[in-house]
C-alpha positions in Angstrom: 9.6 -17.3 7.6 6.0 -16.4 7.7 4.6 -13.1 6.5 4.2 -11.7 10.0 7.8 -12.4 10.8 8.9 -10.9 7.4 7.2 -7.7 8.4 8.2 -8.0 12.0 4.6 -8.0 13.3 3.0 -10.3 15.8 0.4 -12.7 14.4 -2.7 -10.6 14.6 -6.0 -10.0 12.7 -5.8 -6.3 13.4 -2.9 -4.6 11.8 -2.2 -0.9 11.5 -2.7 -0.3 7.8 -0.4 2.8 7.8 2.4 1.0 9.5 2.0 -2.0 7.2 2.2 0.2 4.1 5.3 2.0 5.5 7.0 -1.3 6.3 6.1 -2.5 2.8 7.7 0.5 1.2 10.8 0.3 3.4 11.3 -3.4 2.7 10.5 -3.0 -1.0 13.1 -0.2 -1.3 15.7 -2.1 0.7 15.3 -5.3 -1.2 14.6 -3.9 -4.6 16.4 -6.1 -7.2 17.9 -3.1 -9.1 20.0 -2.3 -6.0 21.6 -5.7 -6.3 22.5 -5.6 -10.0 26.2 -5.8 -9.4 25.9 -8.8 -7.0 26.4 -12.4 -7.8 23.7 -14.2 -9.8 22.9 -16.2 -6.7 22.5 -13.1 -4.5 20.3 -11.5 -7.3 18.0 -14.5 -7.3 17.8 -14.5 -3.5 16.8 -10.8 -3.5 14.3 -11.3 -6.3 12.7 -14.1 -4.3 12.7 -12.0 -1.2 11.2 -9.1 -3.1 8.4 -11.4 -4.4 7.7 -12.6 -0.9 7.5 -9.0 0.3 4.9 -8.3 -2.3 2.9 -11.5 -1.7 3.0 -10.9 2.1 1.7 -7.3 1.6 -1.2 -8.5 -0.5 -2.2 -11.0 2.1 -1.6 -8.8 5.2 -3.4 -5.8 3.7 -6.6 -7.7 3.1 -8.6 -8.8 6.1 -10.1 -11.9 4.5 -6.8 -13.0 3.1 -5.2 -12.3 6.4 -7.8 -14.4 8.2 -7.3 -17.3 5.8 -3.5 -17.0 6.3 -3.6 -17.0 10.1 -5.9 -20.0 10.0 -3.6 -21.8 7.6 -0.6 -20.9 9.8 -2.4 -22.6 12.7 -3.3 -25.6 10.5 -7.0 -25.0 11.0 -8.3 -25.2 7.4 -9.3 -28.5 5.9 -10.7 -29.5 2.6 -14.0 -27.6 2.3 -15.9 -30.8 1.9 -14.7 -32.1 5.3 -15.6 -29.1 7.5 -19.0 -29.4 9.2 -20.9 -26.1 9.4 -23.2 -25.7 12.5 -26.6 -27.3 12.1 -28.5 -24.2 12.9 -26.6 -22.3 10.2 -27.3 -25.1 7.7 -31.0 -25.1 8.5 -31.1 -21.3 7.9 -29.2 -21.8 4.6 -31.6 -24.5 3.5 -34.4 -21.9 3.5 -32.3 -19.5 1.5 -31.3 -22.2 -1.0 -35.0 -23.2 -1.4 -35.8 -19.5 -2.2 -33.0 -19.5 -4.7 -34.3 -22.6 -6.4 -37.8 -21.1 -6.5 -36.3 -17.9 -8.0 -34.6 -20.0 -10.6 -38.0 -21.6 -11.6 -40.0 -18.4 -11.3 -37.9 -15.2 -11.6 -39.4 -12.4 -9.5 -37.7 -9.1 -8.9 -39.4 -8.6 -5.5 -38.4 -12.0 -4.3 -34.9 -11.4 -5.5 -34.7 -8.1 -3.7 -36.0 -9.7 -0.5 -33.5 -12.5 -0.8 -30.7 -10.1 -1.4 -31.7 -8.2 1.8 -31.9 -11.4 3.8 -28.4 -12.4 2.6 -27.0 -9.0 3.3 -28.4 -9.2 6.9 -26.8 -12.6 7.3 -23.5 -11.3 6.0 -23.6 -8.4 8.4 -24.4 -10.6 11.3 -21.5 -13.0 10.5 -19.1 -10.0 10.0 -20.1 -8.5 13.3 -19.5 -11.8 15.1 -16.2 -12.1 13.3 -15.2 -8.5 14.4 -15.9 -9.4 18.1 -13.6 -12.4 17.9 -10.8 -10.8 16.0 -10.8 -7.9 18.4 -10.6 -10.4 21.4 -7.8 -12.4 19.8 -4.8 -10.0 20.5 -5.5 -9.6 24.2 -6.3 -13.2 24.8 -4.1 -15.8 26.5 -2.5 -18.5 24.3 -5.2 -21.0 25.3 -8.0 -18.6 24.7 -6.4 -17.7 21.3 -6.7 -21.3 20.3 -10.4 -21.3 21.2 -10.9 -18.0 19.4 -9.2 -19.3 16.3 -11.7 -22.2 16.2 -14.6 -19.7 16.4 -13.0 -17.6 13.7 -12.5 -20.7 11.5 -16.2 -21.5 11.8 -17.1 -17.9 10.8 -14.7 -18.0 7.9 -16.4 -21.1 6.5 -19.9 -19.5 7.0 -18.6 -16.4 5.2 -17.5 -18.6 2.3 -20.8 -20.3 2.2 -22.6 -17.0 2.1 -20.3 -15.7 -0.6 -21.3 -18.7 -2.8 -25.0 -17.9 -2.2 -24.4 -14.3 -3.0 -22.7 -15.3 -6.2 -25.7 -17.5 -7.1 -28.1 -14.6 -6.5 -25.9 -12.3 -8.6 -26.3 -14.7 -11.5 -30.0 -14.3 -11.3 -29.6 -10.5 -11.3 -27.4 -10.7 -14.4 -30.2 -12.5 -16.4 
């Protein structure tokens, strides 16, 4: 049973946070291990496992980035990171950013660091806005269109991960 089935939601990137939390509380209460203390050991273990699944599912479904990764995993669209080929235009843009990071490493400069931080923020915003468009389109799309949308979302997910690594590198400079 996948997390969406557990919570009785359709597979979606957009979930009602209030409804999700309500369902979490309902399931947590119904399957709380303390209510099954007088049951057989086998039943207690089953409930404990289900309770753990309910908690894990909530953590994933409540967080957009984790939910995106989960949906992509459900659809077997994530490969080993080394095997996914990012778009060439994105890589060219990132080459410039990486060069600026290397220069910053050699010659620390607060102004360059701030400019680079702004540039990365702009890239992150652009990627997030693109992601938002596709996840909003997903729910109302046909099954065939959903497959194509998932491929676009996968590409964005990998770009976000790349940008996150760059952001982490930049933050290391800021910590010096």
